[in-house]
Backbone as numpy.savetxt, mean C-alpha at the origin, in Angstrom:
# Nx Ny Nz CAx CAy CAz Cx Cy Cz
16.78 -1.78 -4.29 15.47 -2.16 -4.78 14.64 -2.81 -3.67
15.28 -3.63 -2.85 14.53 -4.29 -1.78 14.03 -3.29 -0.74
14.74 -2.15 -0.62 14.31 -1.11 0.31 12.94 -0.56 -0.10
12.72 -0.40 -1.42 11.45 0.12 -1.90 10.32 -0.88 -1.73
10.64 -2.16 -1.85 9.62 -3.18 -1.64 9.19 -3.19 -0.17
10.16 -3.01 0.74 9.83 -2.97 2.16 8.93 -1.78 2.47
9.24 -0.61 1.91 8.40 0.56 2.13 6.99 0.34 1.59
6.88 -0.28 0.44 5.56 -0.54 -0.15 4.76 -1.51 0.70
5.41 -2.55 1.20 4.71 -3.52 2.05 4.27 -2.87 3.35
5.12 -2.05 3.94 4.75 -1.36 5.18 3.57 -0.43 4.94
3.60 0.31 3.83 2.49 1.22 3.51 1.19 0.43 3.33
1.26 -0.71 2.65 0.07 -1.54 2.46 -0.47 -2.11 3.76
0.42 -2.55 4.64 -0.02 -3.11 5.92 -0.62 -2.06 6.84
-0.02 -0.88 6.86 -0.58 0.20 7.69 -1.95 0.60 7.17
-2.08 0.69 5.86 -3.38 1.03 5.28 -4.40 -0.05 5.57
-4.00 -1.31 5.47 -4.89 -2.42 5.79 -5.40 -2.31 7.22
-4.48 -2.07 8.15 -4.86 -1.99 9.57 -5.81 -0.81 9.83
-5.49 0.34 9.25 -6.37 1.50 9.45 -7.75 1.28 8.84
-7.79 0.74 7.63 -9.09 0.50 7.00 -9.89 -0.56 7.76
-9.20 -1.57 8.25 -9.89 -2.60 9.02 -10.51 -2.00 10.28
-9.76 -1.15 10.96 -10.28 -0.49 12.15 -11.51 0.36 11.83
-11.42 1.15 10.76 -12.54 2.01 10.38 -13.74 1.19 9.95
-13.52 0.18 9.12 -14.65 -0.63 8.64 -15.29 -1.45 9.76
-14.51 -1.88 10.72 -15.11 -2.57 11.87 -15.89 -1.58 12.75
-15.41 -0.36 12.84 -16.08 0.64 13.66 -17.44 1.03 13.08
-17.56 1.00 11.76 -18.84 1.38 11.15 -19.71 0.17 10.83
-19.30 -1.01 11.32 -20.06 -2.26 11.14 -20.30 -2.58 9.67
-19.24 -2.56 8.90 -19.31 -2.92 7.49 -19.60 -4.42 7.36
-20.34 -4.83 6.32 -20.65 -6.26 6.17 -19.43 -7.12 5.84
-18.42 -6.57 5.19 -17.21 -7.36 4.88 -15.97 -6.50 5.06
-15.59 -6.27 6.31 -14.46 -5.37 6.57 -13.11 -5.93 6.12
-12.95 -7.25 6.19 -11.65 -7.83 5.83 -11.39 -7.74 4.34
-12.39 -8.00 3.54 -12.23 -7.92 2.09 -11.99 -6.48 1.66
-12.75 -5.56 2.21 -12.58 -4.15 1.89 -11.20 -3.63 2.27
-10.75 -4.01 3.44 -9.42 -3.58 3.90 -8.32 -4.20 3.05
-8.50 -5.44 2.67 -7.51 -6.10 1.83 -7.41 -5.43 0.46
-8.53 -5.08 -0.11 -8.53 -4.42 -1.42 -7.86 -3.06 -1.34
-8.22 -2.26 -0.36 -7.63 -0.93 -0.21 -6.14 -1.03 0.10
-5.76 -1.95 0.97 -4.34 -2.14 1.29 -3.54 -2.57 0.08
-4.10 -3.44 -0.74 -3.40 -3.89 -1.95 -3.27 -2.76 -2.96
-4.29 -1.94 -3.10 -4.21 -0.80 -4.03 -3.14 0.18 -3.57
-3.07 0.47 -2.29 -2.04 1.38 -1.78 -0.66 0.76 -1.96
-0.53 -0.55 -1.75 0.74 -1.22 -1.99 1.18 -1.06 -3.44
0.27 -1.27 -4.37 0.60 -1.16 -5.79 0.96 0.28 -6.17
0.23 1.25 -5.65 0.53 2.65 -5.97 1.89 3.05 -5.42
2.19 2.66 -4.19 3.48 3.04 -3.61 4.63 2.32 -4.32
4.44 1.06 -4.70 5.48 0.34 -5.43 5.73 1.00 -6.78
4.67 1.36 -7.48 4.81 2.04 -8.77 5.52 3.38 -8.59
5.20 4.10 -7.54 5.83 5.39 -7.27 7.32 5.23 -7.02
7.70 4.30 -6.16 9.12 4.08 -5.86 9.87 3.53 -7.07
9.22 2.67 -7.85 9.84 2.13 -9.05 10.09 3.23 -10.07
9.13 4.14 -10.23 9.30 5.27 -11.14 10.39 6.21 -10.68
10.49 6.42 -9.39 11.53 7.30 -8.85 12.92 6.70 -9.11
13.05 5.40 -8.92 14.33 4.72 -9.16 14.69 4.76 -10.66
13.69 4.61 -11.49 13.92 4.67 -12.93 14.40 6.06 -13.36
13.82 7.10 -12.77 14.26 8.47 -13.05 15.69 8.71 -12.59
16.05 8.17 -11.44 17.43 8.31 -10.95 18.42 7.67 -11.92
18.07 6.49 -12.42 18.97 5.81 -13.36 19.04 6.53 -14.69
17.94 7.16 -15.08 17.92 7.89 -16.35 18.78 9.13 -16.27
18.84 9.78 -15.10 19.62 10.98 -14.92 21.13 10.70 -14.88
21.48 9.51 -14.47 22.91 9.17 -14.36 23.49 8.83 -15.68
């Protein structure tokens, strides 16, 4: 289970960094808030995806 949390955190941090770079490049008025929101959404989606996958594995066994 902790492996999936690590993957979700890494996905969120990578997304945060990429969005921050893009939003700074286009001179967004609030790049940090925008990047944080997008990074958090990607973290939640990836966590939900990995949690659902683990639940399916347990259901099949």
